[in-house]
C-alpha positions as CSV (number, residue, x, y, z in Angstrom):
1,M,-34.0,8.2,-14.6
2,S,-35.5,6.1,-11.9
3,E,-34.7,2.5,-11.7
4,N,-38.1,1.4,-13.1
5,E,-38.4,4.0,-15.8
6,A,-38.5,2.6,-19.3
7,V,-35.5,3.4,-21.8
8,Q,-36.6,5.1,-24.9
9,C,-35.5,3.6,-28.2
10,K,-36.6,5.2,-31.4
11,V,-36.5,2.7,-34.4
12,V,-37.0,3.5,-38.0
13,L,-37.8,1.1,-40.7
14,I,-36.4,2.1,-44.1
15,G,-36.8,0.5,-47.5
16,E,-38.6,0.4,-50.9
17,S,-42.4,0.0,-51.0
18,G,-43.8,-3.5,-50.6
19,V,-40.7,-5.0,-48.9
20,G,-42.5,-5.8,-45.6
21,K,-41.8,-2.9,-43.3
22,T,-45.3,-2.7,-42.1
23,S,-45.5,-6.5,-41.7
24,I,-42.4,-6.3,-39.5
25,L,-44.1,-3.4,-37.4
26,N,-47.3,-5.5,-37.1
27,R,-45.6,-8.6,-36.1
28,F,-43.4,-7.0,-33.5
29,T,-45.9,-4.7,-31.9
30,S,-49.1,-6.9,-32.1
31,D,-47.9,-10.4,-33.2
32,I,-50.2,-9.9,-36.3
33,F,-49.4,-10.9,-39.9
34,Y,-51.6,-9.9,-42.8
35,S,-50.7,-11.6,-46.1
36,S,-51.8,-8.6,-48.0
37,L,-51.4,-4.9,-47.0
38,K,-52.1,-1.6,-48.8
39,E,-49.0,0.7,-49.4
40,T,-48.3,2.8,-46.3
41,P,-49.0,6.6,-47.2
42,G,-46.5,8.7,-45.5
43,G,-45.7,6.5,-42.6
44,N,-47.0,4.4,-39.6
45,Y,-46.1,4.7,-36.0
46,A,-46.5,2.3,-33.0
47,K,-45.0,1.7,-29.6
48,K,-44.2,-1.4,-27.7
49,T,-42.6,-1.8,-24.2
50,I,-40.6,-5.0,-23.4
51,Y,-39.3,-5.8,-20.0
52,I,-35.7,-7.3,-19.8
53,K,-35.8,-9.4,-16.5
54,D,-32.0,-9.9,-16.5
55,F,-31.5,-6.1,-16.3
56,N,-34.6,-5.3,-14.5
57,K,-35.4,-2.5,-17.1
58,S,-38.1,-1.9,-19.7
59,I,-37.3,-0.6,-23.2
60,K,-40.0,1.5,-24.8
61,F,-39.7,1.0,-28.5
62,E,-41.1,3.9,-30.7
63,I,-41.2,2.5,-34.2
64,W,-41.5,4.5,-37.3
65,D,-42.6,2.7,-40.4
66,T,-41.7,4.9,-43.4
67,A,-43.4,4.8,-46.8
68,G,-41.1,3.5,-49.5
69,Q,-42.8,5.2,-52.5
70,E,-40.7,7.8,-54.3
71,K,-42.9,10.6,-53.5
72,Y,-42.5,10.0,-49.6
73,R,-38.7,9.4,-49.7
74,A,-38.0,12.9,-48.1
75,L,-40.1,11.9,-45.1
76,A,-37.7,9.1,-44.2
77,K,-35.1,11.6,-43.4
78,V,-37.4,13.4,-41.1
79,F,-38.4,10.2,-39.3
80,S,-34.8,9.0,-39.0
81,K,-33.6,12.0,-37.0
82,N,-32.5,11.1,-33.5
83,A,-33.1,7.3,-34.2
84,A,-31.3,4.9,-32.0
85,V,-31.9,2.1,-34.6
86,T,-32.3,2.2,-38.4
87,V,-33.5,-1.0,-40.0
88,F,-32.9,-1.3,-43.8
89,V,-35.5,-3.7,-45.2
90,Y,-35.5,-5.4,-48.5
91,D,-37.2,-8.3,-50.2
92,I,-35.0,-11.2,-51.0
93,T,-37.2,-12.0,-54.0
94,R,-36.6,-8.5,-55.5
95,S,-33.0,-7.7,-56.2
96,D,-33.9,-4.1,-57.0
97,S,-35.1,-3.6,-53.4
98,F,-31.5,-4.5,-52.3
99,K,-29.9,-2.5,-55.0
100,E,-31.9,0.6,-53.8
101,L,-30.8,0.2,-50.2
102,K,-27.2,0.4,-51.6
103,N,-27.7,3.2,-54.1
104,Y,-30.3,5.4,-52.5
105,W,-31.4,4.7,-48.8
106,I,-28.1,4.2,-47.0
107,K,-26.6,7.2,-48.7
108,E,-29.6,9.3,-47.8
109,I,-30.1,8.3,-44.4
110,K,-26.6,7.8,-43.0
111,P,-25.9,11.5,-42.9
112,V,-29.1,12.1,-40.9
113,V,-28.4,9.5,-38.2
114,S,-24.7,10.0,-38.3
115,P,-24.0,13.6,-39.0
116,N,-20.3,13.4,-38.3
117,S,-19.7,10.4,-40.6
118,S,-18.4,10.5,-44.1
119,N,-20.2,9.0,-46.9
């Protein structure tokens, strides 16, 4: 890698439908916030490159926003493969969204991103 080449960083946002994954993606990549959004069908993808002056390096974030609906849950595993970062998102006003992280999402995604780890 050349000195000025950007470091690739795949990020995946995981969680129940309606917890704010798309809002996090939009805010980070475009600094935009919409107070109302439709559910994400399947998933979203966006890129953003940030230059870190202290290290004289750029990081190219490739961010996957997964759909939280039950019918799309299997896609989250596919999106999570080879991810450098997995962000588990929940809504603090919906305790069920936190419970689903513990009861479903972490158990399903952990083996994909850490194949040698035990559950």
